[in-house]
Backbone as numpy.savetxt, mean C-alpha at the origin, in Angstrom:
# Nx Ny Nz CAx CAy CAz Cx Cy Cz
11.06 -19.96 14.02 9.92 -19.54 13.22 9.70 -20.56 12.11
8.46 -20.91 11.92 8.15 -21.88 10.86 8.43 -21.27 9.49
8.71 -22.14 8.53 9.02 -21.68 7.18 7.86 -20.88 6.60
6.62 -21.38 6.78 5.43 -20.70 6.24 5.35 -19.27 6.79
5.54 -19.13 8.12 5.47 -17.81 8.74 6.56 -16.90 8.20
7.75 -17.46 8.04 8.88 -16.67 7.54 8.60 -16.25 6.10
8.05 -17.17 5.31 7.72 -16.87 3.91 6.68 -15.75 3.81
5.63 -15.83 4.65 4.60 -14.80 4.57 5.15 -13.46 5.04
6.01 -13.45 6.05 6.62 -12.21 6.52 7.52 -11.62 5.43
8.29 -12.50 4.79 9.18 -12.07 3.71 8.37 -11.50 2.55
7.27 -12.16 2.21 6.41 -11.69 1.13 5.79 -10.35 1.50
5.40 -10.20 2.75 4.84 -8.93 3.22 5.83 -7.79 3.00
7.11 -8.05 3.29 8.15 -7.04 3.09 8.31 -6.71 1.61
8.23 -7.73 0.75 8.34 -7.50 -0.69 7.16 -6.67 -1.20
5.98 -6.94 -0.66 4.79 -6.19 -1.04 4.98 -4.72 -0.67
5.49 -4.46 0.52 5.72 -3.08 0.96 6.72 -2.39 0.02
7.77 -3.12 -0.40 8.75 -2.53 -1.34 8.07 -2.12 -2.64
7.15 -2.95 -3.12 6.41 -2.63 -4.35 5.51 -1.41 -4.12
4.85 -1.36 -2.95 3.96 -0.24 -2.65 4.74 1.08 -2.64
6.00 1.00 -2.24 6.83 2.21 -2.19 7.26 2.68 -3.58
6.89 1.94 -4.63 7.20 2.37 -6.00 5.98 3.02 -6.67
4.86 3.08 -5.94 3.63 3.63 -6.49 3.39 5.01 -5.87
3.22 6.00 -6.73 3.10 7.37 -6.26 1.72 7.93 -6.50
1.27 8.77 -5.58 0.07 9.55 -5.80 0.44 10.58 -6.86
-0.32 10.67 -7.95 0.08 11.56 -9.04 0.10 13.04 -8.65
-0.63 13.40 -7.62 -0.69 14.81 -7.23 0.36 15.19 -6.20
0.93 14.19 -5.55 1.91 14.44 -4.48 3.15 13.60 -4.77
4.34 14.20 -4.77 5.55 13.45 -5.15 6.08 12.53 -4.04
5.18 11.76 -3.45 5.54 10.84 -2.36 4.81 9.52 -2.62
5.48 8.40 -2.30 4.82 7.11 -2.55 3.66 6.88 -1.59
2.75 6.02 -2.01 1.50 5.81 -1.27 1.73 5.20 0.12
2.85 4.48 0.29 3.14 3.89 1.59 3.55 4.97 2.59
4.49 5.83 2.17 4.95 6.90 3.05 3.86 7.94 3.30
2.94 8.06 2.33 1.82 9.00 2.50 0.84 8.52 3.57
0.92 7.23 3.91 0.01 6.69 4.91 -1.30 6.21 4.32
-1.30 5.98 3.00 -2.53 5.50 2.36 -2.75 4.00 2.56
-1.68 3.28 2.93 -1.81 1.83 3.17 -2.07 1.61 4.65
-3.24 1.09 4.96 -3.59 0.85 6.36 -3.11 -0.52 6.83
-3.16 -1.51 5.95 -2.73 -2.85 6.36 -2.42 -3.72 5.15
-1.50 -4.66 5.35 -1.16 -5.64 4.32 -1.29 -7.01 4.99
-2.15 -7.83 4.44 -2.35 -9.19 4.97 -1.82 -10.19 3.95
-1.07 -11.18 4.43 -0.59 -12.26 3.56 -0.98 -13.56 4.25
-1.73 -14.42 3.53 -2.08 -15.70 4.14 -1.13 -16.80 3.69
-1.33 -18.01 4.18 -0.41 -19.12 3.88 -0.41 -19.52 2.41
-1.47 -19.14 1.68 -1.53 -19.46 0.25 -0.90 -18.35 -0.60
-0.26 -17.39 0.10 0.36 -16.24 -0.58 -0.65 -15.36 -1.30
-1.87 -15.33 -0.74 -2.86 -14.36 -1.20 -2.61 -13.09 -0.41
-2.63 -11.97 -1.08 -2.35 -10.69 -0.42 -3.61 -9.84 -0.44
-3.93 -9.27 0.70 -5.04 -8.32 0.77 -4.48 -7.02 1.34
-4.78 -5.94 0.64 -4.29 -4.63 1.06 -5.48 -3.75 1.39
-5.44 -3.21 2.59 -6.46 -2.27 3.03 -5.85 -0.89 2.88
-6.46 -0.07 2.02 -5.89 1.25 1.78 -6.98 2.29 1.68
-6.55 3.53 1.69 -7.47 4.64 1.54 -6.96 5.56 0.44
-7.68 6.60 0.17 -7.26 7.63 -0.78 -7.26 8.95 -0.03
-6.57 9.94 -0.56 -6.50 11.23 0.16 -7.89 11.85 0.31
-8.75 11.64 -0.69 -10.15 12.09 -0.59 -11.03 11.09 -1.33
-12.31 10.97 -0.95 -13.20 10.04 -1.65 -13.34 10.34 -3.14
-13.21 11.62 -3.53 -13.32 11.94 -4.96 -11.95 12.18 -5.59
-10.96 11.47 -5.06 -9.60 11.52 -5.58 -9.61 11.18 -7.08
-8.88 11.95 -7.91 -8.90 11.70 -9.35 -8.42 10.29 -9.75
-7.65 9.65 -8.89 -7.15 8.31 -9.23 -7.91 7.20 -8.49
-9.09 7.53 -8.00 -9.88 6.55 -7.24 -10.14 5.27 -8.03
-10.26 5.40 -9.36 -10.52 4.24 -10.21 -9.23 3.49 -10.55
-8.16 4.23 -10.80 -6.95 3.61 -11.35 -5.92 3.18 -10.30
-5.81 3.94 -9.20 -4.78 3.63 -8.22 -4.93 2.24 -7.59
-6.13 1.85 -7.13 -6.28 0.50 -6.57 -5.91 -0.60 -7.58
-6.26 -0.38 -8.85 -5.92 -1.36 -9.89 -4.40 -1.44 -10.08
-3.75 -0.28 -10.06 -2.29 -0.27 -10.20 -1.63 -1.01 -9.04
-2.15 -0.79 -7.83 -1.62 -1.47 -6.65 -1.79 -2.98 -6.81
-3.00 -3.41 -7.19 -3.28 -4.85 -7.38 -2.34 -5.45 -8.42
-2.22 -4.80 -9.57 -1.40 -5.34 -10.66 0.07 -5.44 -10.27
0.59 -4.42 -9.62 2.01 -4.44 -9.24 2.29 -5.51 -8.19
1.35 -5.67 -7.25 1.53 -6.70 -6.22 1.42 -8.09 -6.83
0.45 -8.27 -7.75 0.28 -9.56 -8.42 1.50 -9.93 -9.26
2.26 -8.91 -9.69 3.43 -9.19 -10.53 4.59 -9.82 -9.74
4.51 -9.80 -8.42 5.54 -10.46 -7.61 5.40 -11.97 -7.79
6.53 -12.63 -8.00 6.52 -14.08 -8.27 5.80 -14.89 -7.21
6.04 -14.57 -5.93 5.50 -15.39 -4.85 4.00 -15.17 -4.61
3.44 -14.10 -5.17 2.03 -13.77 -4.90 1.10 -14.64 -5.72
0.17 -15.29 -5.04 -0.83 -16.10 -5.70 -1.94 -15.21 -6.23
-2.45 -14.31 -5.38 -3.52 -13.40 -5.78 -3.42 -12.15 -4.92
-3.97 -11.06 -5.40 -3.95 -9.81 -4.64 -5.30 -9.12 -4.77
-5.71 -8.51 -3.67 -6.98 -7.80 -3.64 -6.76 -6.51 -2.86
-7.32 -5.43 -3.37 -7.23 -4.15 -2.68 -8.63 -3.77 -2.21
-8.71 -3.43 -0.95 -9.98 -2.94 -0.41 -9.78 -1.49 -0.02
-10.67 -0.63 -0.52 -10.60 0.80 -0.21 -11.52 1.08 0.97
-11.02 1.87 1.92 -11.84 2.27 3.06 -11.61 3.76 3.31
-12.61 4.39 3.88 -12.45 5.79 4.29 -12.67 5.90 5.80
-12.49 4.77 6.48 -12.65 4.73 7.92 -11.41 4.12 8.53
-10.53 4.83 9.17 -10.62 6.28 9.40 -10.23 7.06 8.15
-10.75 8.28 8.00 -10.38 9.09 6.85 -8.90 9.46 6.90
-8.30 9.61 5.73 -6.89 9.96 5.66 -6.68 11.40 6.13
-5.63 11.61 6.90 -5.22 12.96 7.27 -3.71 13.04 7.11
-3.18 14.24 7.11 -1.74 14.42 6.96 -0.97 13.80 8.13
-1.66 13.57 9.25 -1.01 12.94 10.41 -0.55 11.52 10.09
-1.15 10.88 9.09 -0.80 9.51 8.73 0.49 9.43 7.91
0.96 10.57 7.44 2.18 10.59 6.62 3.40 10.30 7.49
4.37 9.60 6.92 5.61 9.35 7.63 6.40 10.66 7.72
7.34 10.71 8.63 8.21 11.89 8.74 8.95 12.12 7.44
9.32 11.01 6.78 10.02 11.09 5.49 9.16 11.84 4.46
7.87 11.51 4.42 6.95 12.16 3.48 6.77 13.63 3.84
6.64 13.92 5.12 6.46 15.32 5.56 7.70 16.14 5.21
8.86 15.53 5.39 10.12 16.21 5.06 10.19 16.50 3.56
9.82 15.48 2.77 9.82 15.60 1.31 8.93 16.75 0.84
7.82 16.95 1.53 6.86 17.99 1.16 7.09 19.31 1.89
8.20 19.39 2.62 8.53 20.63 3.33 7.62 20.94 4.49
7.08 19.91 5.11 6.16 20.11 6.23 6.85 19.96 7.59
8.13 19.62 7.57 8.88 19.49 8.84 9.95 20.54 8.93
């Protein structure tokens, strides 16, 4: 594996670790395990793009959560820039939650 590819994969893993420290204020589960993160892209310049959703379009943290995600990801040393794109396609459902999240919420 080329160094660049290994670096971007490693950075992708670090980004996921950061995402797992961000919680939906209404649900005691991190946004990654909740299934709110649809994709994480890292390019060769270490720019990170995160495609995510919210539990509902009128989610109380619709304004602040994407900014928190951007700021925390940008705080990683290797990250050059970070951008969060919000989508509601497909809409979030409880099916997107990890088993860990379902267990945490007593759904399993």
